[in-house]
C-alpha positions in Angstrom: 6.5 25.5 14.8 3.1 25.2 13.5 -0.1 24.5 15.3 -2.5 22.3 13.5 -4.2 19.1 13.8 -2.4 15.7 12.6 -3.8 12.3 11.5 -2.1 9.1 12.7 -2.6 6.1 10.7 -1.1 2.8 9.6 1.5 3.3 6.8 1.0 1.8 3.4 3.5 1.5 0.4 2.7 4.9 -1.0 4.2 6.4 2.2 7.8 5.1 1.6 8.9 8.4 0.0 7.6 10.5 2.8 8.7 8.0 5.5 12.3 8.3 3.8 12.4 12.1 4.0 11.3 12.2 7.7 13.8 9.4 8.6 16.9 11.2 6.9 15.9 14.7 7.9 15.3 13.7 11.5 18.5 11.8 11.7 20.3 14.9 10.4 18.7 17.2 13.0 18.6 14.9 15.9 22.0 13.4 15.7 23.8 16.4 14.6 27.0 16.7 16.8 26.5 13.3 18.0 26.7 10.9 15.1 29.8 11.7 12.6 28.8 14.4 10.1 30.3 12.2 7.2 27.6 9.6 8.1 24.8 11.9 8.4 25.7 13.6 5.0 25.9 10.3 3.5 22.3 9.2 4.3 20.3 8.7 1.1 16.5 9.3 0.6 16.5 6.6 -2.0 18.1 4.0 0.2 15.8 4.8 3.1 12.8 4.6 0.7 13.9 1.2 -0.5 14.1 0.1 3.1 10.6 1.3 3.9 9.3 -0.5 0.8 10.7 -3.7 2.2 9.7 -3.0 5.8 6.0 -1.5 5.5 4.5 -4.8 4.5 5.8 -6.3 7.8 3.4 -4.1 9.7 3.9 -2.1 12.9 4.4 1.3 11.0 2.4 4.4 11.6 2.6 7.8 10.1 1.6 11.3 11.3 0.4 13.4 8.6 -0.9 17.0 8.3 -4.2 18.0 7.0 -2.7 18.2 3.5 -1.4 14.9 3.7 2.4 15.6 4.4 4.1 13.0 6.4 5.8 14.7 9.4 6.5 11.8 11.8 6.4 8.1 12.1 6.8 5.2 14.5 7.5 1.6 14.1 7.6 -1.3 16.4 7.1 -5.0 16.9 8.6 -8.0 18.6 11.7 -7.3 20.7 14.7 -8.0 18.3 17.7 -8.9 20.5 16.2 -11.7 22.7 18.5 -10.3 25.3 16.0 -8.6 27.7 14.1 -11.1 29.9 10.5 -9.9 30.6 10.5 -7.4 27.5 8.7 -8.9 24.6 8.0 -5.7 22.6 9.9 -3.0 21.0 9.5 0.4 19.7 12.0 0.6 16.9 11.8 4.1 16.0 10.0 7.4 16.5 10.9 10.3 14.4 9.3 13.5 13.9 10.5 16.6 11.8 12.1 19.2 14.0 9.5 21.8 13.2 6.6 19.6 14.3 8.3 18.4 17.7 6.7 19.4 21.0 3.1 19.2 19.8 2.1 15.8 21.1 2.8 13.9 17.9 5.3 11.5 19.5 2.9 10.5 22.3 0.2 9.9 19.7 2.6 7.8 17.6 3.3 5.5 20.8 -0.2 4.6 21.3 -0.8 2.5 18.1 2.6 0.6 18.8 1.4 0.0 22.2 -2.0 -1.2 21.1 -0.7 -3.3 18.3 1.9 -5.1 20.7 -1.0 -5.6 23.3 -3.0 -7.3 20.6 -0.1 -9.5 19.7 -0.1 -10.6 23.4 2.9 -8.6 24.3 2.5 -6.8 27.5 5.9 -5.2 27.9 8.1 -3.2 25.6 11.4 -1.5 25.3 13.2 1.2 23.3 16.8 2.0 22.5 17.8 5.5 22.5 21.3 7.2 22.0 22.3 8.6 25.6 23.1 12.1 24.0 19.6 12.3 22.1 17.7 15.1 23.8 14.5 13.2 22.9 15.5 10.4 25.3 13.5 12.4 28.1 10.4 12.0 26.0 10.4 8.2 26.8 11.2 8.7 30.4 8.3 11.3 30.5 6.1 8.5 29.3 7.2 6.3 32.2 10.0 4.2 30.6 12.6 2.8 33.1 16.2 2.5 32.7 17.4 -1.1 32.1 20.9 -0.8 31.1 23.4 1.2 28.9 25.1 -0.5 25.9 27.3 0.8 23.0 26.6 1.1 19.4 28.8 1.9 16.4 27.4 4.3 13.9 29.7 5.8 11.3 32.8 4.4 12.8 32.0 5.9 16.3 31.1 4.2 19.4 28.0 5.9 21.1 26.3 5.0 24.3 22.8 3.8 24.0 20.2 3.4 26.8 17.8 0.6 26.9 14.6 1.8 28.3 11.4 -0.2 29.2 7.9 -0.4 30.1 6.7 -3.5 32.1 3.1 -2.7 31.1 2.4 -1.3 27.5 -0.9 0.1 28.9 1.3 2.7 30.8 1.9 4.5 27.5 -1.6 4.8 26.2 
């Protein structure tokens, strides 16, 4: 673990490669022994880079970078995607931080711009979906997220329990 300062900023297209690296590497460390190894080993930096090139222009993507400009984490969020959760209009789509940079407050800092952006859009509430066996789920609970329900999601041919957690007031997270 390193102890240094980090900059949180809105992502731009030049960040796609760094976002892809964090996304793939974080999936491989976070979901080891949860998601099938074949699926994790098949994740492609190039595929994720292309996905980020498509998604960054839509907004709601923030990066955490070191003083030297290395992207070590990201968050993304926006309008709640499923429409199933009455009263929850915003959503944190993802927060991933490289394993060696976790536990330094970066996650908390990456939630803030999502919450602010949602509030500016008139969205006062938000939710997040997190695999039940993901040890980072406690991060959201520590930020005040409340349990809404448990669902199942299929990843790599395996059905996994996923928790839906929510905040009725996004300001609780900032």
